[in-house]
N, CA, C and O atoms as a CHARMM CRD file, in Angstrom:
* protein
*
  272
    1    1 MET  N     95.91600 111.73900  94.70100 PROA 1      0.00000
    2    1 MET  CA    95.77200 112.92900  93.89600 PROA 1      0.00000
    3    1 MET  C     96.77500 113.96800  94.37900 PROA 1      0.00000
    4    1 MET  O     96.90300 114.20700  95.57900 PROA 1      0.00000
    5    2 ALA  N     97.46700 114.56700  93.45900 PROA 2      0.00000
    6    2 ALA  CA    98.45700 115.59800  93.76200 PROA 2      0.00000
    7    2 ALA  C     97.80200 116.96800  93.63600 PROA 2      0.00000
    8    2 ALA  O     97.07500 117.23400  92.67900 PROA 2      0.00000
    9    3 LYS  N     98.06600 117.83400  94.61000 PROA 3      0.00000
   10    3 LYS  CA    97.51400 119.19000  94.59200 PROA 3      0.00000
   11    3 LYS  C     98.65900 120.18900  94.60500 PROA 3      0.00000
   12    3 LYS  O     99.62600 120.04700  95.35300 PROA 3      0.00000
   13    4 PHE  N     98.52600 121.20200  93.75800 PROA 4      0.00000
   14    4 PHE  CA    99.55700 122.22100  93.61400 PROA 4      0.00000
   15    4 PHE  C     98.95200 123.60600  93.77900 PROA 4      0.00000
   16    4 PHE  O     97.77900 123.82500  93.47800 PROA 4      0.00000
   17    5 LYS  N     99.77400 124.54500  94.26500 PROA 5      0.00000
   18    5 LYS  CA    99.38300 125.95100  94.37100 PROA 5      0.00000
   19    5 LYS  C    100.37800 126.79400  93.60700 PROA 5      0.00000
   20    5 LYS  O    101.57200 126.49600  93.56600 PROA 5      0.00000
   21    6 SER  N     99.86400 127.85500  92.99700 PROA 6      0.00000
   22    6 SER  CA   100.69300 128.75600  92.22100 PROA 6      0.00000
   23    6 SER  C    100.66600 130.14500  92.84900 PROA 6      0.00000
   24    6 SER  O     99.70600 130.51000  93.52800 PROA 6      0.00000
   25    7 ARG  N    101.72500 130.91200  92.61900 PROA 7      0.00000
   26    7 ARG  CA   101.73500 132.31000  93.06000 PROA 7      0.00000
   27    7 ARG  C    100.75400 133.12300  92.24400 PROA 7      0.00000
   28    7 ARG  O    100.31000 134.18300  92.68600 PROA 7      0.00000
   29    8 TYR  N    100.40900 132.64500  91.06000 PROA 8      0.00000
   30    8 TYR  CA    99.52400 133.36800  90.14400 PROA 8      0.00000
   31    8 TYR  C     98.18800 132.63600  90.03900 PROA 8      0.00000
   32    8 TYR  O     98.15600 131.40500  90.02400 PROA 8      0.00000
   33    9 ALA  N     97.09800 133.37800  89.96800 PROA 9      0.00000
   34    9 ALA  CA    95.75900 132.78700  89.94500 PROA 9      0.00000
   35    9 ALA  C     95.49100 131.99800  88.67000 PROA 9      0.00000
   36    9 ALA  O     94.80300 130.97800  88.71800 PROA 9      0.00000
   37   10 GLU  N     96.00600 132.43600  87.54900 PROA 10     0.00000
   38   10 GLU  CA    95.69000 131.80100  86.26200 PROA 10     0.00000
   39   10 GLU  C     96.95200 131.34000  85.53100 PROA 10     0.00000
   40   10 GLU  O     97.07800 131.57200  84.32900 PROA 10     0.00000
   41   11 LEU  N     97.87000 130.70400  86.21800 PROA 11     0.00000
   42   11 LEU  CA    99.10000 130.21400  85.60200 PROA 11     0.00000
   43   11 LEU  C     98.77400 129.10800  84.60500 PROA 11     0.00000
   44   11 LEU  O     97.91600 128.26500  84.86900 PROA 11     0.00000
   45   12 GLY  N     99.45000 129.10900  83.47100 PROA 12     0.00000
   46   12 GLY  CA    99.25600 128.07600  82.46300 PROA 12     0.00000
   47   12 GLY  C    100.56800 127.37600  82.15500 PROA 12     0.00000
   48   12 GLY  O    101.64000 127.96300  82.30900 PROA 12     0.00000
   49   13 PHE  N    100.49000 126.12300  81.72100 PROA 13     0.00000
   50   13 PHE  CA   101.67600 125.35700  81.37700 PROA 13     0.00000
   51   13 PHE  C    101.30500 124.32700  80.32200 PROA 13     0.00000
   52   13 PHE  O    100.13200 123.99800  80.14400 PROA 13     0.00000
   53   14 TYR  N    102.31600 123.82500  79.62800 PROA 14     0.00000
   54   14 TYR  CA   102.11200 122.80100  78.61500 PROA 14     0.00000
   55   14 TYR  C    102.54900 121.44000  79.16300 PROA 14     0.00000
   56   14 TYR  O    103.57300 121.31900  79.83500 PROA 14     0.00000
   57   15 CYS  N    101.74600 120.42900  78.85500 PROA 15     0.00000
   58   15 CYS  CA   102.07800 119.05700  79.20700 PROA 15     0.00000
   59   15 CYS  C    101.47900 118.16100  78.13200 PROA 15     0.00000
   60   15 CYS  O    100.29000 118.25700  77.82700 PROA 15     0.00000
   61   16 CYS  N    102.29500 117.30000  77.56800 PROA 16     0.00000
   62   16 CYS  CA   101.85300 116.36500  76.51700 PROA 16     0.00000
   63   16 CYS  C    101.22900 117.12600  75.34800 PROA 16     0.00000
   64   16 CYS  O    100.20200 116.71200  74.80900 PROA 16     0.00000
   65   17 ASP  N    101.84600 118.22600  74.96500 PROA 17     0.00000
   66   17 ASP  CA   101.40300 119.07000  73.85600 PROA 17     0.00000
   67   17 ASP  C    100.02100 119.67100  74.06100 PROA 17     0.00000
   68   17 ASP  O     99.36400 120.03600  73.08600 PROA 17     0.00000
   69   18 GLU  N     99.56400 119.78200  75.30200 PROA 18     0.00000
   70   18 GLU  CA    98.28300 120.40900  75.61000 PROA 18     0.00000
   71   18 GLU  C     98.50700 121.50300  76.63900 PROA 18     0.00000
   72   18 GLU  O     99.34500 121.36600  77.53100 PROA 18     0.00000
   73   19 PHE  N     97.75100 122.59500  76.51200 PROA 19     0.00000
   74   19 PHE  CA    97.84800 123.70900  77.44100 PROA 19     0.00000
   75   19 PHE  C     96.93400 123.45200  78.63500 PROA 19     0.00000
   76   19 PHE  O     95.76000 123.12600  78.45900 PROA 19     0.00000
   77   20 ARG  N     97.46200 123.59700  79.84400 PROA 20     0.00000
   78   20 ARG  CA    96.69800 123.38400  81.08500 PROA 20     0.00000
   79   20 ARG  C     96.70100 124.68000  81.88100 PROA 20     0.00000
   80   20 ARG  O     97.63400 125.47400  81.75900 PROA 20     0.00000
   81   21 ASN  N     95.67400 124.90900  82.69300 PROA 21     0.00000
   82   21 ASN  CA    95.54900 126.14300  83.47500 PROA 21     0.00000
   83   21 ASN  C     95.32300 125.84600  84.95000 PROA 21     0.00000
   84   21 ASN  O     94.69100 124.85400  85.31200 PROA 21     0.00000
   85   22 PHE  N     95.85100 126.72400  85.78800 PROA 22     0.00000
   86   22 PHE  CA    95.48900 126.76400  87.19800 PROA 22     0.00000
   87   22 PHE  C     94.22300 127.61300  87.29800 PROA 22     0.00000
   88   22 PHE  O     94.03900 128.55200  86.52300 PROA 22     0.00000
   89   23 TYR  N     93.36700 127.29000  88.23300 PROA 23     0.00000
   90   23 TYR  CA    92.17800 128.08800  88.49800 PROA 23     0.00000
   91   23 TYR  C     92.21400 128.51900  89.95200 PROA 23     0.00000
   92   23 TYR  O     92.30100 127.69000  90.85700 PROA 23     0.00000
   93   24 ASN  N     92.14500 129.83500  90.16600 PROA 24     0.00000
   94   24 ASN  CA    92.26100 130.41700  91.50100 PROA 24     0.00000
   95   24 ASN  C     93.56300 129.98600  92.18300 PROA 24     0.00000
   96   24 ASN  O     93.60800 129.83800  93.40400 PROA 24     0.00000
   97   25 GLY  N     94.60700 129.78900  91.39800 PROA 25     0.00000
   98   25 GLY  CA    95.91400 129.44800  91.93800 PROA 25     0.00000
   99   25 GLY  C     96.05800 128.00300  92.36600 PROA 25     0.00000
  100   25 GLY  O     97.03400 127.66500  93.03500 PROA 25     0.00000
  101   26 GLU  N     95.10800 127.12400  92.00100 PROA 26     0.00000
  102   26 GLU  CA    95.16300 125.73000  92.41400 PROA 26     0.00000
  103   26 GLU  C     95.01800 124.79900  91.22000 PROA 26     0.00000
  104   26 GLU  O     94.34500 125.12000  90.24000 PROA 26     0.00000
  105   27 TYR  N     95.67100 123.62600  91.32000 PROA 27     0.00000
  106   27 TYR  CA    95.58400 122.62700  90.26200 PROA 27     0.00000
  107   27 TYR  C     95.70900 121.25100  90.89800 PROA 27     0.00000
  108   27 TYR  O     96.60600 121.02900  91.71100 PROA 27     0.00000
  109   28 SER  N     94.83200 120.33000  90.54300 PROA 28     0.00000
  110   28 SER  CA    94.86100 118.95800  91.04500 PROA 28     0.00000
  111   28 SER  C     94.94600 118.00000  89.87200 PROA 28     0.00000
  112   28 SER  O     94.32900 118.22400  88.83000 PROA 28     0.00000
  113   29 THR  N     95.71200 116.93400  90.04300 PROA 29     0.00000
  114   29 THR  CA    95.86200 115.95300  88.97400 PROA 29     0.00000
  115   29 THR  C     96.27700 114.60500  89.53100 PROA 29     0.00000
  116   29 THR  O     96.81800 114.51100  90.63300 PROA 29     0.00000
  117   30 GLU  N     96.01500 113.55800  88.75100 PROA 30     0.00000
  118   30 GLU  CA    96.49400 112.22200  89.06400 PROA 30     0.00000
  119   30 GLU  C     97.45900 111.72000  88.00000 PROA 30     0.00000
  120   30 GLU  O     98.02900 110.63800  88.14100 PROA 30     0.00000
  121   31 LYS  N     97.64800 112.49700  86.93600 PROA 31     0.00000
  122   31 LYS  CA    98.49500 112.08300  85.81800 PROA 31     0.00000
  123   31 LYS  C     99.96500 112.33200  86.13800 PROA 31     0.00000
  124   31 LYS  O    100.35500 113.43600  86.51700 PROA 31     0.00000
  125   32 GLU  N    100.77500 111.28100  85.97600 PROA 32     0.00000
  126   32 GLU  CA   102.20000 111.37200  86.28100 PROA 32     0.00000
  127   32 GLU  C    102.92400 112.40300  85.41500 PROA 32     0.00000
  128   32 GLU  O    103.80900 113.10500  85.90400 PROA 32     0.00000
  129   33 CYS  N    102.56100 112.50200  84.13500 PROA 33     0.00000
  130   33 CYS  CA   103.24600 113.45500  83.26400 PROA 33     0.00000
  131   33 CYS  C    102.98500 114.88600  83.72200 PROA 33     0.00000
  132   33 CYS  O    103.88400 115.72400  83.64300 PROA 33     0.00000
  133   34 GLU  N    101.78200 115.18600  84.19700 PROA 34     0.00000
  134   34 GLU  CA   101.47800 116.52600  84.70200 PROA 34     0.00000
  135   34 GLU  C    102.19800 116.79000  86.01700 PROA 34     0.00000
  136   34 GLU  O    102.69100 117.89600  86.23400 PROA 34     0.00000
  137   35 ILE  N    102.26800 115.80800  86.88700 PROA 35     0.00000
  138   35 ILE  CA   102.95100 115.96800  88.17500 PROA 35     0.00000
  139   35 ILE  C    104.42300 116.28400  87.94700 PROA 35     0.00000
  140   35 ILE  O    104.96800 117.18300  88.58700 PROA 35     0.00000
  141   36 LYS  N    105.07200 115.55300  87.04200 PROA 36     0.00000
  142   36 LYS  CA   106.48700 115.80500  86.75300 PROA 36     0.00000
  143   36 LYS  C    106.69900 117.19000  86.17500 PROA 36     0.00000
  144   36 LYS  O    107.66900 117.86200  86.52700 PROA 36     0.00000
  145   37 ALA  N    105.81000 117.63200  85.29300 PROA 37     0.00000
  146   37 ALA  CA   105.93200 118.96300  84.69600 PROA 37     0.00000
  147   37 ALA  C    105.72300 120.04600  85.74700 PROA 37     0.00000
  148   37 ALA  O    106.44500 121.04300  85.75200 PROA 37     0.00000
  149   38 LEU  N    104.75800 119.87200  86.62800 PROA 38     0.00000
  150   38 LEU  CA   104.46600 120.87100  87.65500 PROA 38     0.00000
  151   38 LEU  C    105.58100 120.98000  88.68800 PROA 38     0.00000
  152   38 LEU  O    105.87100 122.07400  89.17300 PROA 38     0.00000
  153   39 GLU  N    106.20700 119.86000  89.02800 PROA 39     0.00000
  154   39 GLU  CA   107.28400 119.89100  90.01800 PROA 39     0.00000
  155   39 GLU  C    108.50900 120.63700  89.50500 PROA 39     0.00000
  156   39 GLU  O    109.35300 121.04800  90.30300 PROA 39     0.00000
  157   40 LYS  N    108.62600 120.82000  88.20500 PROA 40     0.00000
  158   40 LYS  CA   109.75900 121.54100  87.62500 PROA 40     0.00000
  159   40 LYS  C    109.52900 123.04700  87.56500 PROA 40     0.00000
  160   40 LYS  O    110.48300 123.80100  87.37100 PROA 40     0.00000
  161   41 LEU  N    108.28600 123.50600  87.72600 PROA 41     0.00000
  162   41 LEU  CA   107.97800 124.92900  87.60500 PROA 41     0.00000
  163   41 LEU  C    108.40600 125.68200  88.86500 PROA 41     0.00000
  164   41 LEU  O    108.20800 125.20300  89.98100 PROA 41     0.00000
  165   42 ALA  N    108.99100 126.85600  88.67400 PROA 42     0.00000
  166   42 ALA  CA   109.52300 127.64500  89.78900 PROA 42     0.00000
  167   42 ALA  C    108.42700 128.28900  90.62600 PROA 42     0.00000
  168   42 ALA  O    108.60800 128.45700  91.83200 PROA 42     0.00000
  169   43 ASP  N    107.31300 128.65100  90.03600 PROA 43     0.00000
  170   43 ASP  CA   106.25600 129.37700  90.75200 PROA 43     0.00000
  171   43 ASP  C    105.15900 128.46500  91.28300 PROA 43     0.00000
  172   43 ASP  O    104.06600 128.92800  91.60900 PROA 43     0.00000
  173   44 VAL  N    105.44700 127.17800  91.37000 PROA 44     0.00000
  174   44 VAL  CA   104.45300 126.20100  91.80300 PROA 44     0.00000
  175   44 VAL  C    104.98200 125.43500  93.00500 PROA 44     0.00000
  176   44 VAL  O    106.15500 125.06300  93.04500 PROA 44     0.00000
  177   45 VAL  N    104.10400 125.19700  93.99500 PROA 45     0.00000
  178   45 VAL  CA   104.45800 124.44700  95.19200 PROA 45     0.00000
  179   45 VAL  C    103.44600 123.32300  95.36600 PROA 45     0.00000
  180   45 VAL  O    102.23900 123.53700  95.24700 PROA 45     0.00000
  181   46 ARG  N    103.93500 122.14800  95.64300 PROA 46     0.00000
  182   46 ARG  CA   103.02700 121.03000  95.90800 PROA 46     0.00000
  183   46 ARG  C    102.55100 121.12700  97.35100 PROA 46     0.00000
  184   46 ARG  O    103.36500 121.20800  98.27200 PROA 46     0.00000
  185   47 VAL  N    101.23100 121.12000  97.55200 PROA 47     0.00000
  186   47 VAL  CA   100.68400 121.30600  98.89300 PROA 47     0.00000
  187   47 VAL  C    100.37900 119.98000  99.58400 PROA 47     0.00000
  188   47 VAL  O    100.18500 119.96100 100.80000 PROA 47     0.00000
  189   48 ASP  N    100.33200 118.89300  98.86000 PROA 48     0.00000
  190   48 ASP  CA   100.21700 117.58500  99.49200 PROA 48     0.00000
  191   48 ASP  C    101.51000 116.83000  99.21000 PROA 48     0.00000
  192   48 ASP  O    102.12500 117.01000  98.15900 PROA 48     0.00000
  193   49 LYS  N    101.90400 116.01400 100.12100 PROA 49     0.00000
  194   49 LYS  CA   103.14500 115.25600  99.94600 PROA 49     0.00000
  195   49 LYS  C    102.79500 113.79000  99.72300 PROA 49     0.00000
  196   49 LYS  O    101.86500 113.27700 100.34400 PROA 49     0.00000
  197   50 PRO  N    103.52300 113.11700  98.85300 PROA 50     0.00000
  198   50 PRO  CA   103.29800 111.68000  98.70100 PROA 50     0.00000
  199   50 PRO  C    103.53600 110.96500 100.02800 PROA 50     0.00000
  200   50 PRO  O    104.40600 111.36900 100.79900 PROA 50     0.00000
  201   51 LYS  N    102.78700 109.92700 100.29600 PROA 51     0.00000
  202   51 LYS  CA   102.87800 109.23200 101.58200 PROA 51     0.00000
  203   51 LYS  C    104.25300 108.65100 101.84100 PROA 51     0.00000
  204   51 LYS  O    104.65100 108.54500 103.00100 PROA 51     0.00000
  205   52 ALA  N    104.98800 108.27600 100.82700 PROA 52     0.00000
  206   52 ALA  CA   106.32200 107.71600 100.99800 PROA 52     0.00000
  207   52 ALA  C    107.28200 108.73600 101.59300 PROA 52     0.00000
  208   52 ALA  O    108.19700 108.36300 102.32700 PROA 52     0.00000
  209   53 GLU  N    107.09000 110.01200 101.29000 PROA 53     0.00000
  210   53 GLU  CA   107.98000 111.05400 101.80200 PROA 53     0.00000
  211   53 GLU  C    107.59400 111.50700 103.20000 PROA 53     0.00000
  212   53 GLU  O    108.38800 112.17900 103.85800 PROA 53     0.00000
  213   54 GLU  N    106.39800 111.16300 103.67800 PROA 54     0.00000
  214   54 GLU  CA   105.94700 111.61800 104.98200 PROA 54     0.00000
  215   54 GLU  C    106.46200 110.75600 106.12900 PROA 54     0.00000
  216   54 GLU  O    106.25400 111.10300 107.29200 PROA 54     0.00000
  217   55 ALA  N    107.11900 109.65400 105.83600 PROA 55     0.00000
  218   55 ALA  CA   107.62400 108.77700 106.88500 PROA 55     0.00000
  219   55 ALA  C    108.65000 109.52600 107.72700 PROA 55     0.00000
  220   55 ALA  O    109.52700 110.19300 107.17900 PROA 55     0.00000
  221   56 PRO  N    108.55500 109.42500 109.04700 PROA 56     0.00000
  222   56 PRO  CA   109.50800 110.13900 109.90200 PROA 56     0.00000
  223   56 PRO  C    110.91100 109.56200 109.76100 PROA 56     0.00000
  224   56 PRO  O    111.09300 108.35900 109.57100 PROA 56     0.00000
  225   57 LYS  N    111.88200 110.43500 109.85800 PROA 57     0.00000
  226   57 LYS  CA   113.27600 110.00500 109.74300 PROA 57     0.00000
  227   57 LYS  C    113.72500 109.39600 111.07100 PROA 57     0.00000
  228   57 LYS  O    113.34800 109.89500 112.13100 PROA 57     0.00000
  229   58 PRO  N    114.51900 108.33300 111.03100 PROA 58     0.00000
  230   58 PRO  CA   114.99400 107.73700 112.28600 PROA 58     0.00000
  231   58 PRO  C    115.97300 108.68200 112.97900 PROA 58     0.00000
  232   58 PRO  O    116.75500 109.38100 112.33600 PROA 58     0.00000
  233   59 LYS  N    115.90600 108.68100 114.28700 PROA 59     0.00000
  234   59 LYS  CA   116.80000 109.54400 115.07000 PROA 59     0.00000
  235   59 LYS  C    118.18600 108.90900 115.16100 PROA 59     0.00000
  236   59 LYS  O    118.33000 107.68700 115.11400 PROA 59     0.00000
  237   60 ALA  N    119.19300 109.75500 115.29000 PROA 60     0.00000
  238   60 ALA  CA   120.56500 109.27500 115.45100 PROA 60     0.00000
  239   60 ALA  C    120.70400 108.66200 116.82900 PROA 60     0.00000
  240   60 ALA  O    120.06900 109.13300 117.77300 PROA 60     0.00000
  241   61 PRO  N    121.52200 107.61800 116.97300 PROA 61     0.00000
  242   61 PRO  CA   121.70400 107.00100 118.29100 PROA 61     0.00000
  243   61 PRO  C    122.36200 107.98800 119.26100 PROA 61     0.00000
  244   61 PRO  O    123.18800 108.81500 118.87300 PROA 61     0.00000
  245   62 ALA  N    121.97500 107.87600 120.51800 PROA 62     0.00000
  246   62 ALA  CA   122.52400 108.77600 121.53700 PROA 62     0.00000
  247   62 ALA  C    124.01600 108.48700 121.75600 PROA 62     0.00000
  248   62 ALA  O    124.45600 107.33800 121.69800 PROA 62     0.00000
  249   63 LYS  N    124.77000 109.54300 122.00600 PROA 63     0.00000
  250   63 LYS  CA   126.20000 109.37300 122.27200 PROA 63     0.00000
  251   63 LYS  C    126.40900 108.93900 123.70500 PROA 63     0.00000
  252   63 LYS  O    125.74500 109.42300 124.62100 PROA 63     0.00000
  253   64 LYS  N    127.35000 108.00900 123.88700 PROA 64     0.00000
  254   64 LYS  CA   127.62700 107.50700 125.23500 PROA 64     0.00000
  255   64 LYS  C    128.68200 108.38400 125.89400 PROA 64     0.00000
  256   64 LYS  O    129.61000 108.86000 125.24000 PROA 64     0.00000
  257   65 ALA  N    128.52800 108.58700 127.17500 PROA 65     0.00000
  258   65 ALA  CA   129.50400 109.35300 127.93700 PROA 65     0.00000
  259   65 ALA  C    130.75800 108.50900 128.14700 PROA 65     0.00000
  260   65 ALA  O    130.66900 107.29400 128.32500 PROA 65     0.00000
  261   66 SER  N    131.90300 109.13800 128.12600 PROA 66     0.00000
  262   66 SER  CA   133.13900 108.38600 128.32200 PROA 66     0.00000
  263   66 SER  C    133.25100 107.96400 129.78300 PROA 66     0.00000
  264   66 SER  O    132.90500 108.73700 130.67600 PROA 66     0.00000
  265   67 GLY  N    133.71900 106.78000 130.03100 PROA 67     0.00000
  266   67 GLY  CA   133.78900 106.23000 131.40000 PROA 67     0.00000
  267   67 GLY  C    135.17200 106.35200 132.00500 PROA 67     0.00000
  268   67 GLY  O    135.79100 105.32900 132.30000 PROA 67     0.00000
  269   68 LYS  N    135.68200 107.54800 132.20100 PROA 68     0.00000
  270   68 LYS  CA   137.01600 107.74000 132.78300 PROA 68     0.00000
  271   68 LYS  C    136.97100 107.75400 134.25200 PROA 68     0.00000
  272   68 LYS  O    138.00700 107.90500 134.90000 PROA 68     0.00000
């Protein structure tokens, strides 16, 4: 489930020709079309991250000292 927060308590948006509302600045959904629409809005931030994006990035290999 994707959770979003808005700067505004009652922000509204259209998705699939239907009007949707945030309540108390929060909105949760499992529908892909709503997630894509919400990620495009400037005043909305996703508060949960998909598990695929949470994977830690590999560290760069350590540099070797020159052997002079």
